[in-house]
C-alpha positions as CSV (number, residue, x, y, z in Angstrom):
1,X,-9.7,72.4,-8.9
2,X,-9.9,69.0,-8.1
3,X,-9.2,66.6,-11.0
4,X,-12.8,66.2,-12.5
5,X,-13.2,69.6,-12.8
6,X,-10.3,70.7,-14.5
7,X,-10.5,72.2,-18.2
8,X,-8.0,69.4,-20.0
9,X,-10.6,66.7,-18.1
10,X,-13.5,68.1,-19.2
11,X,-12.1,68.7,-22.9
12,X,-10.8,65.0,-23.0
13,X,-14.5,63.2,-21.9
14,X,-16.8,66.0,-23.6
15,X,-15.2,68.0,-26.1
16,X,-14.2,71.3,-25.9
17,X,-17.5,72.5,-26.8
18,X,-19.1,69.9,-24.8
19,X,-19.4,71.1,-21.6
20,X,-19.3,74.8,-19.6
21,X,-19.0,76.3,-16.3
22,X,-20.9,78.2,-14.1
23,X,-18.9,81.0,-12.2
24,X,-19.1,83.5,-9.4
25,X,-16.3,86.4,-9.4
26,X,-15.7,88.7,-6.8
27,X,-13.3,91.5,-7.1
28,X,-11.9,89.9,-10.7
29,X,-11.3,86.6,-8.2
30,X,-13.4,83.1,-9.1
31,X,-15.1,82.4,-5.6
32,X,-17.1,79.5,-6.9
33,X,-17.6,77.6,-10.3
34,X,-20.3,74.5,-11.2
35,X,-18.9,73.1,-14.4
36,X,-21.5,70.7,-16.3
37,X,-21.9,68.6,-19.5
38,X,-24.1,70.5,-21.8
39,X,-26.0,68.3,-24.4
40,X,-29.3,68.1,-26.0
41,X,-31.2,64.5,-25.5
42,X,-34.6,63.5,-27.0
43,X,-34.8,67.7,-27.7
44,X,-34.3,68.3,-24.2
45,X,-31.6,70.7,-22.8
46,X,-29.5,68.7,-20.4
47,X,-26.8,69.6,-18.0
48,X,-25.0,66.7,-16.2
49,X,-21.4,65.2,-16.0
50,X,-19.4,63.4,-18.4
51,X,-18.6,59.9,-18.6
52,X,-15.8,58.8,-16.9
53,X,-16.3,61.6,-14.5
54,X,-17.4,59.9,-11.6
55,X,-18.4,63.7,-9.6
56,X,-19.0,67.4,-10.1
57,X,-20.9,69.8,-8.2
58,X,-20.1,73.2,-6.8
59,X,-16.3,74.1,-6.0
60,X,-16.3,77.1,-3.5
61,X,-13.4,78.9,-2.5
62,X,-12.0,77.7,1.2
63,X,-12.6,80.2,3.9
64,X,-11.3,80.6,7.3
65,X,-14.3,82.6,8.1
66,X,-16.4,81.1,11.6
67,X,-19.2,78.8,11.0
68,X,-21.9,81.0,10.9
69,X,-20.3,83.8,8.4
70,X,-18.7,80.6,6.1
71,X,-22.1,78.8,5.6
72,X,-23.8,82.2,5.1
73,X,-20.9,82.7,2.4
74,X,-21.7,79.7,1.0
75,X,-25.3,80.2,0.7
76,X,-24.8,83.1,-1.1
77,X,-22.2,82.0,-3.9
78,X,-24.2,78.8,-4.3
79,X,-27.3,80.9,-5.2
80,X,-25.4,82.8,-7.2
81,X,-24.0,79.4,-9.1
82,X,-27.7,78.7,-9.7
83,X,-28.4,81.9,-11.0
84,X,-25.6,81.2,-13.4
85,X,-26.8,78.5,-15.1
86,X,-28.3,78.2,-18.4
87,X,-32.0,76.9,-19.0
88,X,-32.5,73.8,-19.0
89,X,-34.8,70.8,-19.1
90,X,-33.0,68.3,-17.0
91,X,-29.7,68.7,-14.4
92,X,-28.5,65.9,-12.7
93,X,-24.9,65.2,-11.1
94,X,-23.3,63.2,-8.5
95,X,-21.2,66.0,-6.2
96,X,-18.0,64.7,-4.4
97,X,-18.4,63.6,-1.1
98,X,-16.5,66.6,0.4
99,X,-19.4,68.8,-0.4
100,X,-21.6,68.1,2.5
101,X,-24.4,71.2,2.1
102,X,-26.8,71.4,-0.6
103,X,-29.1,72.7,1.3
104,X,-29.2,75.8,-1.1
105,X,-30.3,74.0,-4.2
106,X,-33.4,72.3,-2.2
107,X,-34.4,76.0,-1.3
108,X,-34.3,76.3,-5.5
109,X,-36.3,73.3,-6.2
110,X,-33.5,70.5,-6.5
111,X,-33.8,67.2,-4.8
112,X,-30.9,64.9,-3.9
113,X,-30.7,61.2,-3.2
114,X,-27.8,59.9,-1.1
115,X,-25.2,57.2,-2.6
116,X,-21.8,56.0,-1.2
117,X,-18.5,55.9,-2.5
118,X,-15.5,54.1,0.1
119,X,-12.4,56.0,1.1
120,X,-9.0,54.9,2.7
121,X,-8.3,58.4,3.6
122,X,-4.7,58.3,4.6
123,X,-2.6,55.8,2.5
124,X,0.5,57.1,4.0
125,X,1.6,53.6,6.3
126,X,1.5,50.6,4.1
127,X,1.3,47.9,7.3
128,X,-1.8,50.1,8.4
129,X,-3.6,49.3,5.5
130,X,-2.6,45.7,5.1
131,X,-3.8,45.1,8.7
132,X,-7.0,46.7,8.1
133,X,-7.7,44.2,5.2
134,X,-10.5,41.8,6.1
135,X,-8.1,38.6,6.4
136,X,-9.9,36.8,3.4
137,X,-8.8,39.3,1.1
138,X,-5.2,39.5,2.3
139,X,-5.3,35.5,1.7
140,X,-6.8,36.3,-2.0
141,X,-3.8,38.6,-2.5
142,X,-1.5,35.8,-1.1
143,X,-2.6,33.1,-3.2
144,X,-2.7,35.2,-6.2
145,X,1.0,35.7,-5.9
146,X,2.1,32.4,-4.5
147,X,-0.4,29.4,-6.0
148,X,-1.0,31.4,-9.2
149,X,2.3,33.3,-9.6
150,X,0.5,36.6,-10.5
151,X,2.5,39.6,-11.3
152,X,1.3,43.0,-11.6
153,X,2.7,45.8,-14.2
154,X,1.9,49.1,-15.7
155,X,4.1,48.4,-18.9
156,X,1.5,46.4,-21.1
157,X,-0.1,49.5,-22.5
158,X,-4.1,50.6,-23.1
159,X,-5.2,48.1,-25.4
160,X,-4.7,44.8,-23.2
161,X,-6.5,46.8,-20.6
162,X,-9.5,47.6,-22.9
163,X,-9.9,44.1,-23.4
164,X,-10.3,43.1,-20.0
165,X,-12.6,46.0,-19.4
166,X,-14.9,44.9,-22.0
167,X,-14.9,41.3,-21.2
168,X,-16.3,42.4,-17.9
169,X,-19.0,44.1,-19.7
170,X,-19.6,41.5,-21.8
171,X,-20.1,39.0,-18.9
172,X,-22.9,41.3,-18.0
173,X,-24.3,41.0,-21.3
174,X,-23.5,44.9,-21.8
175,X,-21.8,47.7,-23.5
176,X,-18.9,50.1,-21.5
177,X,-21.0,53.5,-21.3
178,X,-18.1,55.0,-23.1
179,X,-15.9,54.6,-26.4
180,X,-12.4,53.5,-26.8
181,X,-12.1,56.6,-28.4
182,X,-13.0,58.6,-25.5
183,X,-10.7,56.5,-23.4
184,X,-7.7,56.9,-25.5
185,X,-8.2,60.5,-25.6
186,X,-8.8,61.1,-21.7
187,X,-5.4,58.7,-21.7
188,X,-3.4,60.7,-23.6
189,X,-4.4,63.7,-21.7
190,X,-3.8,62.3,-18.5
191,X,-0.5,60.6,-19.8
192,X,0.9,64.2,-20.8
193,X,0.2,65.2,-16.9
194,X,1.3,62.1,-15.2
195,X,-1.5,61.5,-13.5
196,X,-2.6,57.9,-14.3
197,X,-1.5,54.3,-14.2
198,X,-2.4,50.9,-15.6
199,X,-2.4,47.8,-13.5
200,X,-2.2,44.7,-15.5
201,X,-2.0,41.1,-13.6
202,X,-0.5,38.5,-15.4
203,X,0.7,34.4,-15.4
204,X,3.7,33.5,-16.0
205,X,2.2,32.4,-19.5
206,X,1.6,36.0,-19.9
207,X,-2.4,36.0,-19.8
208,X,-3.8,38.8,-18.5
209,X,-6.0,38.0,-15.8
210,X,-7.5,41.8,-14.6
211,X,-6.2,45.3,-14.6
212,X,-7.2,48.4,-12.7
213,X,-7.3,52.3,-14.0
214,X,-6.3,54.7,-11.3
215,X,-5.8,58.5,-11.9
216,X,-5.1,61.3,-9.2
217,X,-4.8,64.7,-8.2
218,X,-3.1,66.0,-5.0
219,X,-5.6,65.1,-2.7
220,X,-6.6,62.1,-3.9
221,X,-5.8,58.5,-6.3
222,X,-9.3,57.4,-8.0
223,X,-10.2,53.8,-9.3
224,X,-12.0,54.9,-12.7
225,X,-12.2,51.8,-14.2
226,X,-11.3,47.9,-14.0
227,X,-11.9,44.8,-16.0
228,X,-11.0,40.9,-15.6
229,X,-10.9,38.2,-17.9
230,X,-14.3,35.8,-16.9
231,X,-12.3,32.7,-17.6
232,X,-9.5,33.6,-14.7
233,X,-11.8,34.8,-12.0
234,X,-10.6,32.5,-9.7
235,X,-7.2,33.6,-9.6
236,X,-7.5,36.7,-7.0
237,X,-6.2,39.2,-10.0
238,X,-8.4,41.9,-9.1
239,X,-7.8,42.3,-5.4
240,X,-3.6,42.1,-6.4
241,X,-4.4,44.8,-8.5
242,X,-6.3,47.1,-6.3
243,X,-3.8,46.9,-3.7
244,X,-0.4,47.6,-6.0
245,X,-2.6,50.6,-7.1
246,X,-2.9,51.4,-3.5
247,X,0.7,51.4,-2.9
248,X,1.4,53.3,-6.0
249,X,-0.8,55.6,-4.7
250,X,0.8,56.3,-1.7
251,X,4.0,57.5,-3.6
252,X,1.8,60.3,-5.4
253,X,-1.7,61.4,-3.2
254,X,-2.9,61.4,0.1
255,X,-5.8,59.3,0.0
256,X,-7.5,56.4,-2.1
257,X,-11.1,56.7,-3.4
258,X,-12.4,53.4,-4.8
259,X,-15.2,55.8,-6.9
260,X,-18.3,54.1,-5.7
261,X,-20.8,51.5,-6.6
262,X,-24.1,50.6,-5.4
263,X,-23.7,47.4,-6.5
264,X,-24.0,44.7,-3.5
265,X,-21.0,42.0,-4.5
266,X,-18.7,45.3,-5.7
267,X,-19.4,47.0,-1.9
268,X,-18.8,44.1,0.1
269,X,-14.9,43.9,-1.9
270,X,-14.1,47.7,-1.1
271,X,-15.1,47.5,2.5
272,X,-12.9,44.5,2.7
273,X,-10.2,46.6,1.9
274,X,-10.7,48.5,5.0
275,X,-12.2,51.5,3.2
276,X,-14.4,54.1,5.0
277,X,-18.0,54.5,3.8
278,X,-18.6,58.1,2.4
279,X,-21.9,59.8,1.4
280,X,-22.2,61.6,-1.5
281,X,-25.1,63.5,-3.2
282,X,-26.8,62.8,-6.5
283,X,-28.8,66.4,-6.9
284,X,-31.2,66.6,-9.9
285,X,-33.8,69.1,-10.9
286,X,-37.0,68.5,-14.0
287,X,-37.8,71.8,-15.3
288,X,-39.8,70.0,-18.2
289,X,-43.3,69.2,-17.4
290,X,-43.1,66.2,-20.0
291,X,-39.9,65.0,-18.8
292,X,-41.3,65.0,-15.4
293,X,-43.8,62.0,-16.8
294,X,-41.6,59.9,-18.0
295,X,-38.7,60.2,-15.5
C-alpha cells in the first residue's frame, strides 16, 4: 500500500474510528481497496481524505495481463469498490498521480478536476539533479550557504518546525488546516517507522530561517509541510532546505514528490528545481440534492 493509505497513517491523521476502507477480495486475497475519511459535516455524511494526506484513491493489485484484459479487470474492480462504499452525501478525494484511469467512476456519476504536482522521478544522480535546476535556484542555494552562512540541521525538533510553519500561515492571515496535536501524533507514528525527517536552515546566530518536513515510502519521498520566517525570506533558506531534503531522499527511496500546488508562485519554485509536471485527479460526487445547491 502507498504510504498515505496505510492503516497506521490513517489512524494518526483521522483517529482509529475516523476512517474506513472499501475492499474487494477474491479467492481470499485483497484485489482492490479504497480508504476514506468518514465524518459528518453540517449533518451530511462526507467521504474524503484526511488532513496532511495529499492523496488517497483506489489501490488496485498490479496485474501482468495484456492491456485489454488488465483494463477490463480494473473496470470490474473499480465498480466493485464503488458498490462497497457506504451511503454518502458527498465524496471528494485527490487521487495519486500514478492512477490514470477514473472512467468507471465517471460512468457511476462521479466528476473530476485535473490538478498538478511536480515530481523528480529519478533522484539517484545528485550531479544530474543539480544541473537540471534553473540557474537562479542554484544561485540562491549558493548564496544561502556563502553570504548568509546558513546550515541545515535535522536535530532541532518538531517545536522549531511548527513555529516556522505557523509563521508561514500567519503571513497569509490564516491558520493551518491541522492542529499541533495532529502533527505530533503523525510525527510520532512516522518516527517509530523511520520514514520522516525535519530539515531546518539556521544561521550562525542559531536563528531558524526555514524548515521542511519530509516523509517517504519505498517509491517516493513527499514534501509534506514547510515553513519560513517572513522576516528572513531573502536568505534563500527554503530552496536550501528543499535541496537537502532531496539529497537525503536519494538515500532512502527512488523519487521526490513536491506534493503539488496550484498556487502560481509555488508552482514556479517547484518547476525551477527541474521537476516534471504530473497531473492528478480530484474526484467528486454529490448525492444530496440539498448540498448541490451550495457546492
